[in-house]
ROPAPA-702483 format. One record per residue (C-alpha): y, x, z negated; chain; residue in one letter. Coordinates in Angstrom, 1 decimal, always signed. Each point is the difference from the previous one (the first is absolute). Layout:
N
<rec north="Y" east="X" up="Z" miba="A" fivex="A"/>
...
END
This chain:
263
<rec north="-15.9" east="-27.0" up="-11.2" miba="A" fivex="M"/>
<rec north="+2.0" east="+3.0" up="-1.1" miba="A" fivex="S"/>
<rec north="+3.0" east="+1.4" up="+1.9" miba="A" fivex="L"/>
<rec north="-0.8" east="+3.6" up="+0.8" miba="A" fivex="T"/>
<rec north="+3.6" east="+0.6" up="+0.9" miba="A" fivex="Q"/>
<rec north="+0.8" east="+0.3" up="-3.7" miba="A" fivex="F"/>
<rec north="-2.7" east="+2.5" up="-0.7" miba="A" fivex="D"/>
<rec north="+1.0" east="+3.5" up="-1.2" miba="A" fivex="V"/>
<rec north="-3.4" east="+1.1" up="-1.3" miba="A" fivex="S"/>
<rec north="-0.6" east="+3.6" up="+0.8" miba="A" fivex="G"/>
<rec north="+3.6" east="+0.9" up="+0.4" miba="A" fivex="Q"/>
<rec north="+1.3" east="+3.2" up="-1.5" miba="A" fivex="K"/>
<rec north="+3.2" east="-0.6" up="-1.9" miba="A" fivex="V"/>
<rec north="+2.5" east="+2.4" up="-1.7" miba="A" fivex="L"/>
<rec north="+2.2" east="-1.6" up="-2.7" miba="A" fivex="V"/>
<rec north="+2.7" east="+2.3" up="-1.2" miba="A" fivex="A"/>
<rec north="+1.2" east="-1.0" up="-3.5" miba="A" fivex="G"/>
<rec north="-3.1" east="-1.8" up="-1.1" miba="A" fivex="A"/>
<rec north="-0.3" east="+1.3" up="-3.6" miba="A" fivex="G"/>
<rec north="+1.3" east="-3.2" up="-1.5" miba="A" fivex="R"/>
<rec north="+1.9" east="-3.2" up="+0.8" miba="A" fivex="G"/>
<rec north="+0.3" east="-1.4" up="+3.5" miba="A" fivex="I"/>
<rec north="-1.5" east="+3.0" up="+1.6" miba="A" fivex="G"/>
<rec north="-3.1" east="-0.2" up="-2.0" miba="A" fivex="K"/>
<rec north="-0.2" east="-3.7" up="+0.7" miba="A" fivex="G"/>
<rec north="+0.2" east="+0.7" up="+3.7" miba="A" fivex="I"/>
<rec north="-2.8" east="+2.6" up="-0.2" miba="A" fivex="A"/>
<rec north="-2.3" east="-2.4" up="-1.9" miba="A" fivex="L"/>
<rec north="+0.7" east="-2.8" up="+2.5" miba="A" fivex="A"/>
<rec north="-1.1" east="+2.3" up="+2.9" miba="A" fivex="F"/>
<rec north="-3.1" east="+1.0" up="-2.0" miba="A" fivex="A"/>
<rec north="-0.8" east="-3.6" up="-0.6" miba="A" fivex="E"/>
<rec north="+0.3" east="-0.6" up="+3.8" miba="A" fivex="A"/>
<rec north="-2.5" east="+2.8" up="+0.7" miba="A" fivex="G"/>
<rec north="+2.2" east="+3.0" up="+0.7" miba="A" fivex="A"/>
<rec north="-0.4" east="+3.5" up="-1.3" miba="A" fivex="D"/>
<rec north="+3.3" east="+1.1" up="-1.7" miba="A" fivex="V"/>
<rec north="+1.7" east="+3.3" up="-0.7" miba="A" fivex="A"/>
<rec north="+2.5" east="-0.4" up="-2.8" miba="A" fivex="V"/>
<rec north="+2.9" east="+2.3" up="-1.0" miba="A" fivex="T"/>
<rec north="+2.2" east="+0.4" up="-3.1" miba="A" fivex="S"/>
<rec north="+1.9" east="+2.7" up="-1.9" miba="A" fivex="L"/>
<rec north="-2.5" east="-0.5" up="-2.8" miba="A" fivex="S"/>
<rec north="-3.6" east="+1.0" up="+0.2" miba="A" fivex="A"/>
<rec north="-0.9" east="-2.3" up="-2.8" miba="A" fivex="A"/>
<rec north="+1.3" east="-3.2" up="+1.6" miba="A" fivex="T"/>
<rec north="-1.3" east="+0.8" up="+3.4" miba="A" fivex="V"/>
<rec north="-3.5" east="+0.8" up="-1.4" miba="A" fivex="E"/>
<rec north="+0.0" east="-3.4" up="-1.7" miba="A" fivex="Q"/>
<rec north="+1.0" east="-1.8" up="+3.2" miba="A" fivex="A"/>
<rec north="-2.7" east="+1.9" up="+1.8" miba="A" fivex="A"/>
<rec north="-2.6" east="-1.1" up="-2.6" miba="A" fivex="G"/>
<rec north="+1.0" east="-3.6" up="+0.5" miba="A" fivex="E"/>
<rec north="-0.4" east="+0.3" up="+3.8" miba="A" fivex="I"/>
<rec north="-3.5" east="+1.5" up="-0.4" miba="A" fivex="R"/>
<rec north="-0.9" east="-2.8" up="-2.4" miba="A" fivex="A"/>
<rec north="+0.6" east="-2.4" up="+3.0" miba="A" fivex="L"/>
<rec north="-2.6" east="+2.0" up="+2.0" miba="A" fivex="G"/>
<rec north="+2.5" east="+1.9" up="+2.2" miba="A" fivex="R"/>
<rec north="+0.7" east="+3.7" up="+0.4" miba="A" fivex="A"/>
<rec north="+3.1" east="+1.3" up="-1.7" miba="A" fivex="A"/>
<rec north="+1.9" east="+3.2" up="+0.4" miba="A" fivex="L"/>
<rec north="+2.5" east="+0.8" up="-2.9" miba="A" fivex="P"/>
<rec north="+2.7" east="+2.5" up="+1.0" miba="A" fivex="L"/>
<rec north="+3.1" east="+1.2" up="-1.8" miba="A" fivex="T"/>
<rec north="+3.4" east="+0.9" up="+1.4" miba="A" fivex="G"/>
<rec north="+3.7" east="-0.9" up="+0.4" miba="A" fivex="D"/>
<rec north="+0.3" east="-2.5" up="+2.8" miba="A" fivex="A"/>
<rec north="+3.7" east="+1.0" up="+0.5" miba="A" fivex="T"/>
<rec north="-1.0" east="+3.6" up="+1.0" miba="A" fivex="K"/>
<rec north="-1.2" east="+0.9" up="+3.5" miba="A" fivex="A"/>
<rec north="-2.4" east="+2.8" up="-1.2" miba="A" fivex="A"/>
<rec north="-1.8" east="-2.4" up="-2.4" miba="A" fivex="D"/>
<rec north="-0.3" east="-2.8" up="+2.5" miba="A" fivex="M"/>
<rec north="-1.2" east="+2.3" up="+2.7" miba="A" fivex="E"/>
<rec north="-2.7" east="+1.3" up="-2.4" miba="A" fivex="R"/>
<rec north="-1.0" east="-3.5" up="-1.0" miba="A" fivex="I"/>
<rec north="-0.2" east="-1.1" up="+3.6" miba="A" fivex="A"/>
<rec north="-2.1" east="+2.9" up="+1.0" miba="A" fivex="A"/>
<rec north="-2.4" east="-0.4" up="-2.9" miba="A" fivex="E"/>
<rec north="-0.4" east="-3.7" up="+0.6" miba="A" fivex="T"/>
<rec north="-0.8" east="+0.5" up="+3.7" miba="A" fivex="I"/>
<rec north="-2.4" east="+2.8" up="-1.0" miba="A" fivex="R"/>
<rec north="-1.9" east="-2.1" up="-2.5" miba="A" fivex="R"/>
<rec north="+0.1" east="-3.4" up="+1.7" miba="A" fivex="F"/>
<rec north="+0.0" east="+1.2" up="+3.6" miba="A" fivex="G"/>
<rec north="+2.9" east="-2.1" up="+0.9" miba="A" fivex="R"/>
<rec north="+2.8" east="-2.3" up="-1.4" miba="A" fivex="V"/>
<rec north="+0.4" east="-3.5" up="+1.4" miba="A" fivex="D"/>
<rec north="+2.7" east="-1.2" up="-2.3" miba="A" fivex="T"/>
<rec north="+2.7" east="+1.8" up="-1.9" miba="A" fivex="L"/>
<rec north="+1.9" east="-1.8" up="-2.8" miba="A" fivex="V"/>
<rec north="+3.1" east="+1.6" up="-1.5" miba="A" fivex="N"/>
<rec north="+0.5" east="-1.5" up="-3.4" miba="A" fivex="C"/>
<rec north="+2.1" east="+2.3" up="-2.2" miba="A" fivex="V"/>
<rec north="+3.1" east="-1.3" up="-1.7" miba="A" fivex="G"/>
<rec north="+2.2" east="+0.0" up="-3.1" miba="A" fivex="D"/>
<rec north="+3.4" east="-1.2" up="-1.0" miba="A" fivex="A"/>
<rec north="+3.1" east="+1.1" up="-2.0" miba="A" fivex="I"/>
<rec north="+2.5" east="-2.8" up="-0.4" miba="A" fivex="R"/>
<rec north="+3.5" east="+1.3" up="-0.3" miba="A" fivex="K"/>
<rec north="+3.3" east="-0.6" up="+1.7" miba="A" fivex="P"/>
<rec north="+1.1" east="+2.5" up="+2.6" miba="A" fivex="V"/>
<rec north="+3.0" east="+1.1" up="-1.9" miba="A" fivex="A"/>
<rec north="+1.1" east="-0.4" up="-3.7" miba="A" fivex="R"/>
<rec north="+1.3" east="-3.5" up="-0.5" miba="A" fivex="L"/>
<rec north="+3.0" east="-1.0" up="-2.1" miba="A" fivex="P"/>
<rec north="-2.3" east="-1.7" up="-2.5" miba="A" fivex="N"/>
<rec north="-1.5" east="+3.5" up="-0.8" miba="A" fivex="G"/>
<rec north="-3.2" east="-0.3" up="+2.0" miba="A" fivex="A"/>
<rec north="-0.8" east="+3.5" up="+1.2" miba="A" fivex="E"/>
<rec north="-0.4" east="+0.6" up="+3.7" miba="A" fivex="G"/>
<rec north="-3.1" east="+1.5" up="+1.7" miba="A" fivex="M"/>
<rec north="-0.3" east="+3.8" up="+0.3" miba="A" fivex="T"/>
<rec north="-0.7" east="+1.7" up="+3.2" miba="A" fivex="E"/>
<rec north="-3.4" east="+1.0" up="-1.3" miba="A" fivex="E"/>
<rec north="-0.8" east="-3.6" up="-0.9" miba="A" fivex="E"/>
<rec north="+1.1" east="-1.2" up="+3.5" miba="A" fivex="W"/>
<rec north="-2.2" east="+2.5" up="+1.8" miba="A" fivex="H"/>
<rec north="-3.0" east="-0.8" up="-2.3" miba="A" fivex="F"/>
<rec north="+0.2" east="-3.7" up="+0.7" miba="A" fivex="V"/>
<rec north="+0.5" east="+0.4" up="+3.8" miba="A" fivex="V"/>
<rec north="-2.8" east="+2.6" up="+0.2" miba="A" fivex="D"/>
<rec north="-2.6" east="-1.9" up="-2.0" miba="A" fivex="V"/>
<rec north="+0.7" east="-3.3" up="+1.9" miba="A" fivex="N"/>
<rec north="+0.9" east="+1.1" up="+3.5" miba="A" fivex="L"/>
<rec north="-0.8" east="+3.6" up="+0.6" miba="A" fivex="T"/>
<rec north="-3.6" east="-0.6" up="-1.1" miba="A" fivex="E"/>
<rec north="-0.6" east="-2.4" up="+2.9" miba="A" fivex="A"/>
<rec north="+1.4" east="+2.7" up="+2.4" miba="A" fivex="F"/>
<rec north="-2.2" east="+2.7" up="-1.5" miba="A" fivex="Q"/>
<rec north="-3.2" east="-2.2" up="+0.2" miba="A" fivex="G"/>
<rec north="+0.6" east="-1.1" up="+3.5" miba="A" fivex="C"/>
<rec north="+1.0" east="+3.5" up="+1.1" miba="A" fivex="R"/>
<rec north="-3.2" east="+1.5" up="-1.5" miba="A" fivex="A"/>
<rec north="-2.4" east="-2.6" up="+1.3" miba="A" fivex="L"/>
<rec north="+1.8" east="-0.9" up="+3.2" miba="A" fivex="G"/>
<rec north="-1.5" east="+2.7" up="+2.3" miba="A" fivex="P"/>
<rec north="-3.5" east="-1.1" up="-1.0" miba="A" fivex="H"/>
<rec north="+0.6" east="-3.7" up="+0.6" miba="A" fivex="L"/>
<rec north="+1.8" east="+0.7" up="+3.3" miba="A" fivex="L"/>
<rec north="-2.7" east="+2.3" up="+1.2" miba="A" fivex="E"/>
<rec north="-2.6" east="-2.7" up="-0.7" miba="A" fivex="R"/>
<rec north="+2.2" east="-2.7" up="+1.6" miba="A" fivex="G"/>
<rec north="-0.8" east="-2.5" up="-2.6" miba="A" fivex="S"/>
<rec north="+0.6" east="-1.0" up="-3.7" miba="A" fivex="G"/>
<rec north="+3.1" east="-1.0" up="-1.9" miba="A" fivex="S"/>
<rec north="+2.4" east="+1.1" up="-2.7" miba="A" fivex="A"/>
<rec north="+1.3" east="-2.4" up="-2.7" miba="A" fivex="I"/>
<rec north="+3.1" east="+0.9" up="-1.9" miba="A" fivex="N"/>
<rec north="+0.6" east="-1.7" up="-3.4" miba="A" fivex="I"/>
<rec north="+3.6" east="-1.1" up="-0.3" miba="A" fivex="S"/>
<rec north="+1.3" east="-2.7" up="-2.3" miba="A" fivex="G"/>
<rec north="+2.0" east="-3.3" up="+0.0" miba="A" fivex="F"/>
<rec north="+3.0" east="+2.3" up="-0.3" miba="A" fivex="A"/>
<rec north="-0.4" east="+0.6" up="+3.7" miba="A" fivex="S"/>
<rec north="+1.6" east="-3.4" up="+0.5" miba="A" fivex="F"/>
<rec north="+2.9" east="+0.0" up="-2.5" miba="A" fivex="R"/>
<rec north="+2.1" east="+2.5" up="-2.0" miba="A" fivex="G"/>
<rec north="+0.7" east="-0.4" up="-3.7" miba="A" fivex="R"/>
<rec north="+2.7" east="+1.5" up="-2.2" miba="A" fivex="A"/>
<rec north="-1.3" east="+3.0" up="-1.9" miba="A" fivex="G"/>
<rec north="-2.8" east="+0.6" up="+2.4" miba="A" fivex="S"/>
<rec north="+1.6" east="+1.7" up="+2.9" miba="A" fivex="A"/>
<rec north="-2.4" east="+3.0" up="+0.3" miba="A" fivex="A"/>
<rec north="-3.2" east="-2.0" up="-0.3" miba="A" fivex="Y"/>
<rec north="+1.2" east="-2.9" up="+2.2" miba="A" fivex="D"/>
<rec north="+1.3" east="+2.4" up="+2.7" miba="A" fivex="A"/>
<rec north="-3.3" east="+1.9" up="+0.0" miba="A" fivex="A"/>
<rec north="-2.1" east="-3.2" up="+0.3" miba="A" fivex="K"/>
<rec north="+2.2" east="-1.3" up="+2.8" miba="A" fivex="A"/>
<rec north="-0.5" east="+3.4" up="+1.6" miba="A" fivex="G"/>
<rec north="-3.7" east="-0.4" up="-0.1" miba="A" fivex="V"/>
<rec north="+0.3" east="-3.2" up="+2.0" miba="A" fivex="M"/>
<rec north="+2.2" east="+1.7" up="+2.7" miba="A" fivex="R"/>
<rec north="-2.3" east="+3.1" up="-0.1" miba="A" fivex="F"/>
<rec north="-2.9" east="-2.3" up="+0.7" miba="A" fivex="T"/>
<rec north="+1.7" east="-1.7" up="+2.9" miba="A" fivex="E"/>
<rec north="+1.0" east="+3.3" up="+1.6" miba="A" fivex="S"/>
<rec north="-3.4" east="+1.6" up="-0.5" miba="A" fivex="L"/>
<rec north="-1.8" east="-3.0" up="+1.3" miba="A" fivex="A"/>
<rec north="+1.8" east="+0.4" up="+3.3" miba="A" fivex="Q"/>
<rec north="-0.8" east="+3.7" up="+0.2" miba="A" fivex="E"/>
<rec north="-3.7" east="-0.5" up="-0.6" miba="A" fivex="W"/>
<rec north="-0.7" east="-3.3" up="+1.8" miba="A" fivex="A"/>
<rec north="-0.5" east="+1.6" up="+3.4" miba="A" fivex="P"/>
<rec north="-2.8" east="+2.0" up="-1.6" miba="A" fivex="Y"/>
<rec north="-1.9" east="-2.9" up="-1.5" miba="A" fivex="G"/>
<rec north="+1.1" east="+0.6" up="-3.7" miba="A" fivex="V"/>
<rec north="+1.7" east="-2.8" up="-1.9" miba="A" fivex="R"/>
<rec north="+2.5" east="+0.3" up="-2.9" miba="A" fivex="V"/>
<rec north="+0.9" east="-2.8" up="-2.4" miba="A" fivex="N"/>
<rec north="+1.5" east="-0.4" up="-3.4" miba="A" fivex="A"/>
<rec north="-0.8" east="-2.1" up="-3.1" miba="A" fivex="V"/>
<rec north="+2.8" east="-1.0" up="-2.4" miba="A" fivex="A"/>
<rec north="-1.3" east="-1.0" up="-3.4" miba="A" fivex="P"/>
<rec north="+2.0" east="-1.8" up="-2.6" miba="A" fivex="G"/>
<rec north="-0.7" east="+0.0" up="-3.8" miba="A" fivex="Y"/>
<rec north="-3.3" east="+1.7" up="-0.7" miba="A" fivex="F"/>
<rec north="-0.2" east="+1.3" up="-3.5" miba="A" fivex="P"/>
<rec north="-3.1" east="+2.0" up="-0.8" miba="A" fivex="D"/>
<rec north="-1.8" east="-1.4" up="-3.0" miba="A" fivex="P"/>
<rec north="-1.7" east="+3.3" up="-0.5" miba="A" fivex="G"/>
<rec north="+3.4" east="+1.7" up="-0.6" miba="A" fivex="Q"/>
<rec north="+1.4" east="-2.4" up="-2.6" miba="A" fivex="M"/>
<rec north="-0.9" east="-2.0" up="-3.1" miba="A" fivex="S"/>
<rec north="-1.5" east="-3.5" up="+0.4" miba="A" fivex="A"/>
<rec north="+3.2" east="-1.3" up="-1.6" miba="A" fivex="E"/>
<rec north="+2.3" east="+1.8" up="+2.5" miba="A" fivex="A"/>
<rec north="-2.1" east="-1.3" up="+2.9" miba="A" fivex="Y"/>
<rec north="+0.1" east="-3.5" up="-1.3" miba="A" fivex="Q"/>
<rec north="+3.8" east="+0.3" up="-0.3" miba="A" fivex="S"/>
<rec north="+0.2" east="+0.9" up="+3.6" miba="A" fivex="R"/>
<rec north="-2.1" east="-3.0" up="+0.9" miba="A" fivex="Q"/>
<rec north="+2.4" east="-2.2" up="-1.9" miba="A" fivex="E"/>
<rec north="+3.0" east="+1.5" up="+1.7" miba="A" fivex="Q"/>
<rec north="-1.6" east="-0.6" up="+3.4" miba="A" fivex="A"/>
<rec north="+0.0" east="-3.8" up="-0.6" miba="A" fivex="K"/>
<rec north="+3.7" east="+0.0" up="+0.5" miba="A" fivex="S"/>
<rec north="+0.4" east="+3.0" up="+2.3" miba="A" fivex="Q"/>
<rec north="-2.8" east="-0.5" up="+2.6" miba="A" fivex="V"/>
<rec north="-0.4" east="-3.2" up="+2.0" miba="A" fivex="P"/>
<rec north="-3.8" east="+0.0" up="-0.4" miba="A" fivex="L"/>
<rec north="+0.5" east="+0.4" up="-3.7" miba="A" fivex="G"/>
<rec north="-2.0" east="+3.1" up="-0.8" miba="A" fivex="R"/>
<rec north="-0.2" east="+3.7" up="+0.5" miba="A" fivex="V"/>
<rec north="-2.3" east="+1.4" up="+2.7" miba="A" fivex="G"/>
<rec north="-3.5" east="+1.4" up="-0.6" miba="A" fivex="E"/>
<rec north="-0.4" east="+3.6" up="+1.0" miba="A" fivex="L"/>
<rec north="-2.6" east="-0.6" up="+2.7" miba="A" fivex="K"/>
<rec north="+2.1" east="-2.6" up="+1.9" miba="A" fivex="E"/>
<rec north="+2.0" east="+2.5" up="+2.0" miba="A" fivex="P"/>
<rec north="-3.3" east="+1.6" up="+0.7" miba="A" fivex="G"/>
<rec north="-1.5" east="-3.1" up="+1.6" miba="A" fivex="Y"/>
<rec north="+2.9" east="+0.0" up="+2.4" miba="A" fivex="L"/>
<rec north="-0.5" east="+3.6" up="+0.8" miba="A" fivex="C"/>
<rec north="-3.7" east="-0.7" up="+0.7" miba="A" fivex="V"/>
<rec north="+1.2" east="-2.6" up="+2.5" miba="A" fivex="F"/>
<rec north="+2.5" east="+2.4" up="+1.6" miba="A" fivex="L"/>
<rec north="-2.7" east="+2.6" up="+0.3" miba="A" fivex="A"/>
<rec north="-2.5" east="-2.4" up="+1.7" miba="A" fivex="S"/>
<rec north="-0.5" east="-0.8" up="+3.6" miba="A" fivex="P"/>
<rec north="+1.5" east="-3.4" up="-0.8" miba="A" fivex="A"/>
<rec north="+3.4" east="+1.7" up="-0.1" miba="A" fivex="A"/>
<rec north="-0.4" east="+2.0" up="+3.2" miba="A" fivex="S"/>
<rec north="+3.1" east="-1.6" up="+1.5" miba="A" fivex="Y"/>
<rec north="+2.2" east="+0.6" up="-3.0" miba="A" fivex="I"/>
<rec north="+2.2" east="+3.0" up="-0.4" miba="A" fivex="T"/>
<rec north="+3.5" east="+0.9" up="-1.3" miba="A" fivex="G"/>
<rec north="+0.1" east="-2.9" up="-2.5" miba="A" fivex="Q"/>
<rec north="+0.8" east="-0.1" up="-3.7" miba="A" fivex="T"/>
<rec north="-2.0" east="-2.7" up="-1.9" miba="A" fivex="W"/>
<rec north="+1.2" east="-1.3" up="-3.3" miba="A" fivex="A"/>
<rec north="-2.6" east="-0.6" up="-2.8" miba="A" fivex="V"/>
<rec north="+2.4" east="-1.2" up="-2.7" miba="A" fivex="D"/>
<rec north="-0.6" east="-3.6" up="-1.0" miba="A" fivex="G"/>
<rec north="+3.1" east="-1.0" up="+1.9" miba="A" fivex="G"/>
<rec north="+2.5" east="+2.3" up="-1.7" miba="A" fivex="V"/>
<rec north="+1.4" east="+1.3" up="+3.3" miba="A" fivex="S"/>
<rec north="+0.9" east="-3.5" up="+1.2" miba="A" fivex="I"/>
<rec north="+1.8" east="-1.1" up="-3.1" miba="A" fivex="M"/>
<rec north="+3.7" east="-0.8" up="+0.3" miba="A" fivex="S"/>
<rec north="+2.2" east="+2.6" up="-1.9" miba="A" fivex="P"/>
END
């Protein structure tokens, strides 16, 4: 006997930042679960490839390009997805990047972060979640159902030297999720976050480099391996399903235990 509470087949899902990496893994996980998926990226080539893989799984795909940190782009993407799919049940905001630098120049000669670098990192990791939710929020709220899932990172739970901008932005995603969940709960819309750990994309590196990351994980990750790109997606599928109908405002780690390690 199957549990229908875990069924997301027929859902219409928008995954921002799905051209590669974790975002693409999330999009494919939803397609495997029976959802139709709109995918966005800055690059038409990567988003078309992701869409092709979704269609190969027997689901409808809608490839869209745009900058997830810009209101005009996300409003256009939201409108086009609603026009083509008829509705959006689940929004996933999964854009991110990092620049690891100290805040100010250190005595050892390490150069500090520029103002432009700070704004880039904060925008691409935090502002993108705001823009996605701002653009799709009116649709979800009018329908009185659905959910938004913001992709954070294990940096939500701890700060590291040389990573102030990225770690602050990821912690911001967690607090943004908590605040927005309270705003939208009275209208039947849930908001959660997923915090991945180490998820190198084998399609973006050599086999040797990927194997090196696997070896490093044996000593850096309690479960002894890096994550597979679809694994955050399987959690997203759960959070989008009726089985998670009483869950909102939470940040869920998918990191092999990294976030619970002692410093």
